[in-house]
C-alpha positions as CSV (number, residue, x, y, z in Angstrom):
1,X,26.7,-18.4,-120.2
2,X,25.4,-19.3,-116.8
3,X,22.2,-17.9,-115.4
4,X,22.2,-16.0,-112.1
5,X,18.6,-16.7,-111.6
6,X,17.9,-18.6,-108.5
7,X,16.6,-22.2,-109.0
8,X,13.9,-23.2,-106.6
9,X,14.4,-26.7,-105.3
10,X,11.0,-28.5,-104.9
11,X,10.4,-31.7,-103.1
12,X,7.3,-33.7,-102.5
13,X,6.4,-36.2,-99.9
14,X,2.9,-37.8,-100.3
15,X,0.5,-36.1,-97.9
16,X,2.4,-32.7,-97.9
17,X,0.3,-29.7,-98.6
18,X,2.1,-27.1,-100.8
19,X,1.7,-23.4,-100.2
20,X,2.3,-21.7,-103.5
21,X,2.6,-17.9,-104.2
22,X,3.2,-16.3,-107.5
23,X,2.9,-12.7,-108.8
24,X,1.7,-10.7,-111.7
25,X,4.4,-9.2,-113.9
26,X,6.1,-6.3,-112.3
27,X,3.9,-6.5,-109.2
28,X,1.1,-4.9,-111.2
29,X,-2.5,-5.2,-110.0
30,X,-3.6,-7.3,-113.1
31,X,-6.0,-9.4,-111.0
32,X,-8.1,-6.3,-110.2
33,X,-10.3,-7.2,-113.3
34,X,-13.1,-9.7,-112.5
35,X,-12.9,-11.2,-116.0
36,X,-9.2,-12.0,-115.5
37,X,-9.9,-13.5,-112.1
38,X,-12.5,-15.8,-113.7
39,X,-10.0,-16.9,-116.3
40,X,-7.5,-17.7,-113.6
41,X,-10.0,-19.6,-111.5
42,X,-10.9,-21.8,-114.6
43,X,-7.2,-22.4,-115.2
44,X,-6.7,-23.4,-111.5
45,X,-9.6,-25.9,-111.8
46,X,-8.2,-27.5,-115.0
47,X,-4.7,-27.8,-113.6
48,X,-5.9,-29.3,-110.3
49,X,-7.9,-32.0,-112.3
50,X,-5.2,-32.6,-114.8
51,X,-2.4,-33.0,-112.2
52,X,-4.7,-34.8,-109.6
53,X,-4.4,-32.2,-106.9
54,X,-6.9,-31.0,-104.4
55,X,-7.3,-27.2,-103.9
56,X,-7.3,-26.7,-100.1
57,X,-7.5,-22.9,-100.0
58,X,-6.7,-19.9,-102.1
59,X,-6.9,-16.1,-102.4
60,X,-6.4,-14.0,-105.5
61,X,-5.0,-10.6,-104.6
62,X,-4.7,-7.8,-107.1
63,X,-1.1,-8.5,-107.9
64,X,-0.4,-12.0,-106.6
65,X,-2.0,-15.4,-105.9
66,X,-1.8,-17.8,-102.9
67,X,-2.7,-21.4,-103.3
68,X,-2.7,-24.4,-100.9
69,X,-2.8,-27.6,-102.8
70,X,-2.6,-31.2,-101.9
71,X,-1.3,-33.6,-104.6
72,X,-3.2,-36.9,-104.5
73,X,-0.6,-39.0,-106.3
74,X,2.9,-39.9,-105.5
75,X,4.0,-38.5,-108.9
76,X,4.0,-34.7,-108.3
77,X,5.6,-32.0,-110.3
78,X,4.7,-28.6,-108.8
79,X,6.5,-26.8,-111.6
80,X,4.3,-28.5,-114.2
81,X,1.2,-27.7,-112.2
82,X,2.2,-24.0,-112.0
83,X,2.9,-24.0,-115.8
84,X,-0.6,-25.6,-116.3
85,X,-2.1,-22.7,-114.4
86,X,-0.1,-19.8,-115.6
87,X,0.5,-20.4,-119.3
88,X,-3.2,-20.7,-120.3
89,X,-4.0,-17.6,-118.2
90,X,-1.4,-15.6,-120.1
91,X,-2.8,-16.8,-123.4
92,X,-6.4,-16.2,-122.6
93,X,-5.8,-12.8,-120.9
94,X,-3.8,-11.7,-124.0
95,X,-6.8,-12.6,-126.1
96,X,-9.2,-10.8,-123.7
97,X,-7.0,-7.7,-123.8
98,X,-7.0,-7.8,-127.6
99,X,-10.8,-8.2,-127.7
100,X,-11.4,-5.4,-125.3
101,X,-8.7,-3.2,-126.9
102,X,-7.0,-2.8,-123.5
103,X,-3.8,-0.8,-123.3
104,X,-2.4,-3.5,-121.1
105,X,-2.0,-5.7,-124.2
106,X,0.9,-3.6,-125.4
107,X,2.1,-2.5,-121.9
108,X,2.8,-6.1,-121.0
109,X,4.9,-6.9,-124.1
110,X,8.6,-7.0,-123.2
111,X,11.6,-7.3,-125.3
112,X,13.4,-10.6,-124.5
113,X,16.3,-10.1,-127.0
114,X,16.9,-8.6,-130.4
115,X,13.9,-9.3,-132.6
116,X,12.0,-11.2,-129.9
117,X,9.2,-9.9,-127.8
118,X,6.8,-11.7,-125.5
119,X,3.6,-10.9,-123.6
120,X,4.2,-11.2,-119.8
121,X,1.3,-11.6,-117.5
122,X,3.2,-13.4,-114.7
123,X,6.5,-12.4,-113.0
124,X,9.3,-14.7,-114.2
125,X,10.7,-17.2,-111.7
126,X,9.5,-19.9,-109.6
127,X,7.6,-17.9,-107.0
128,X,7.3,-19.2,-103.5
129,X,6.7,-22.9,-102.6
130,X,6.7,-24.3,-99.1
131,X,5.7,-27.8,-97.9
132,X,3.5,-27.8,-94.9
133,X,4.1,-30.9,-92.8
134,X,2.1,-30.2,-89.6
135,X,-1.6,-29.8,-89.3
136,X,-1.2,-26.5,-87.3
137,X,1.0,-25.1,-90.2
138,X,-1.8,-25.9,-92.7
139,X,-4.4,-24.2,-90.5
140,X,-2.2,-21.2,-90.0
141,X,-1.6,-20.9,-93.8
142,X,-5.3,-21.0,-94.4
143,X,-5.9,-18.2,-92.0
144,X,-2.9,-16.2,-93.4
145,X,-4.3,-16.6,-96.9
146,X,-7.8,-15.7,-96.0
147,X,-6.8,-12.6,-94.0
148,X,-4.6,-11.2,-96.9
149,X,-7.4,-8.9,-98.2
150,X,-8.2,-7.6,-94.7
151,X,-4.5,-6.9,-93.9
152,X,-4.3,-4.9,-97.1
153,X,-7.5,-2.9,-96.3
154,X,-9.4,-4.3,-99.3
155,X,-12.2,-5.5,-97.1
156,X,-13.0,-5.3,-93.4
157,X,-14.0,-9.0,-93.1
158,X,-12.2,-11.9,-94.9
159,X,-15.5,-13.4,-96.0
160,X,-16.3,-10.2,-98.0
161,X,-13.4,-10.8,-100.5
162,X,-15.0,-12.6,-103.5
163,X,-11.7,-14.2,-104.8
164,X,-11.0,-16.4,-101.8
165,X,-12.0,-19.8,-100.3
166,X,-12.9,-18.1,-97.0
167,X,-16.7,-18.1,-97.5
168,X,-16.5,-21.8,-98.4
169,X,-14.9,-22.6,-95.1
170,X,-17.3,-20.4,-93.1
171,X,-20.5,-21.8,-94.7
172,X,-22.1,-24.9,-93.2
173,X,-23.3,-25.8,-96.6
174,X,-19.9,-25.3,-98.2
175,X,-21.0,-22.3,-100.3
176,X,-20.1,-22.7,-103.9
177,X,-19.5,-19.8,-106.3
178,X,-19.4,-20.8,-109.9
179,X,-16.8,-18.1,-110.6
180,X,-14.3,-19.8,-108.2
181,X,-12.3,-22.9,-108.5
182,X,-13.5,-26.1,-106.8
183,X,-12.4,-26.2,-103.2
184,X,-11.8,-29.6,-101.6
185,X,-11.0,-28.3,-98.1
186,X,-8.8,-29.7,-95.5
187,X,-7.0,-33.0,-95.9
188,X,-8.5,-35.8,-93.7
189,X,-7.7,-35.5,-90.0
190,X,-7.5,-31.7,-90.0
191,X,-11.1,-30.8,-89.6
């Protein structure tokens, strides 16, 4: 039996910034809970360290995530990086839902096949992955990411959205929020 699911071809050239987008299961606003966002930010930090990537920019939207990452080694497996972010989040969020007796715990259980069910926090599939080769493309992606909450009407100014790297970029002192993942900023030569 062959799968009709699209396979995302990923490639990596040292120095390329990767723009990654992935979504919550069914497009649900599962990232509207601050505790869940903190769990995700911790997982992003751990994955960046483990896979030797720099987080350039990010935004957590209620139902999806945008990351700009720069791998710092020649060996790069974006799929493994995403797995290192998403799997621990699913596990910890499931525990969180159980501890808080959230109805989402049962609502996110799907039947995979006869006798087999699974908790689904993330939408299946590879998500979106684009290599950014030009400095202007990286800068445009950062602006796009930071303006997501404004375009959606969640805030009037990008800097007001907590779950974003925008404030870090706008602050002379590189404002750090302990709830957020570590931001390394633009690769050398971009600003």
